[in-house]
matplotlib code that plots the C-alpha trace (Angstrom):
import matplotlib.pyplot as plt

x = [91.6, 93.6, 93.2, 94.3, 91.4, 90.3, 91.4, 94.9, 95.2, 94.0, 96.5, 99.3, 98.4, 98.2, 101.6, 103.3, 101.9, 103.0, 106.5, 106.9, 105.6, 107.9, 110.9, 110.4, 111.1, 112.7, 116.3, 117.8, 120.9, 121.5, 121.2, 118.2, 118.1, 115.0, 112.3, 110.5, 110.8, 109.4, 106.6, 105.8, 105.6, 103.3, 101.0, 101.0, 100.0, 97.3, 95.7, 93.9, 92.1, 90.9, 88.0, 86.3, 88.2, 88.1, 90.5, 92.1, 92.9, 94.6, 96.5, 97.7, 98.8, 100.8, 102.4, 103.2, 105.1, 107.0, 107.8, 109.2, 111.4, 112.9, 113.5, 115.4, 117.5, 118.6, 119.6, 115.9, 113.6, 110.6, 106.9, 103.8, 100.5, 97.8, 95.1, 94.3, 91.9, 90.7, 89.3, 92.6, 95.1, 96.3, 97.9, 98.7, 101.7, 102.6, 105.8, 106.8, 106.8]
y = [146.3, 143.5, 142.1, 138.7, 136.2, 134.8, 131.2, 132.5, 134.6, 131.6, 129.2, 131.7, 132.3, 128.6, 128.0, 130.7, 129.4, 125.8, 127.0, 129.1, 126.3, 123.8, 126.0, 126.7, 123.0, 121.5, 120.2, 122.1, 124.0, 127.3, 129.2, 128.1, 129.8, 127.9, 129.8, 131.2, 127.9, 125.9, 128.5, 128.3, 124.5, 124.6, 127.1, 125.0, 122.0, 123.8, 126.2, 123.7, 122.4, 125.7, 126.2, 123.1, 120.2, 118.7, 120.0, 116.5, 116.8, 120.2, 118.7, 115.8, 118.2, 120.4, 117.3, 116.0, 119.3, 118.9, 115.3, 116.3, 119.0, 116.5, 114.0, 116.7, 117.8, 115.1, 117.8, 118.9, 117.1, 118.5, 118.2, 117.7, 119.5, 118.0, 120.6, 123.7, 126.5, 127.8, 130.9, 132.4, 129.9, 128.8, 125.4, 122.8, 120.6, 117.1, 115.3, 113.5, 109.8]
z = [110.0, 108.6, 105.0, 106.2, 106.2, 109.6, 108.9, 107.9, 111.1, 113.2, 111.6, 112.1, 115.7, 116.4, 114.6, 116.6, 119.9, 119.0, 118.1, 121.2, 123.5, 121.8, 122.1, 125.8, 126.7, 123.6, 123.4, 120.5, 119.3, 121.0, 117.8, 115.8, 112.4, 111.1, 113.0, 109.9, 108.0, 110.9, 111.4, 107.6, 107.8, 110.8, 109.0, 105.9, 107.9, 109.9, 107.5, 105.3, 108.4, 109.9, 110.5, 109.0, 110.6, 114.0, 116.7, 116.7, 113.0, 113.6, 116.6, 114.4, 111.6, 114.0, 115.5, 112.0, 111.3, 114.5, 113.7, 110.3, 111.9, 114.4, 111.5, 109.6, 112.6, 115.1, 117.6, 118.0, 120.3, 122.2, 123.3, 121.2, 121.0, 123.2, 122.8, 120.8, 121.5, 118.1, 119.8, 120.7, 119.3, 122.7, 122.9, 125.6, 125.1, 126.4, 126.6, 123.4, 123.8]

ax = plt.figure().add_subplot(projection="3d")
ax.plot(x, y, z, "-o")
ax.set_aspect("equal")
plt.show()
């Protein structure tokens, strides 16, 4: 049994799924060394909203973290979160406009 609170586990699962889905289709440098930093930023954005906020607010927070990453690194460009399933942390992505 884990000592990690459920909202922390949920936020981490969502963040990992967002990051993985983003990286599958994103344009980015071949060797990305920021994985843990980006995951931490995603968790920081998502965690305060789980489980009390709307899914839309969580989607906005995750997309805000992705926006910030792209603003810091002009070589990174990828999709955005469209939907999140809080039950298992699954995400659906959409093309970034």
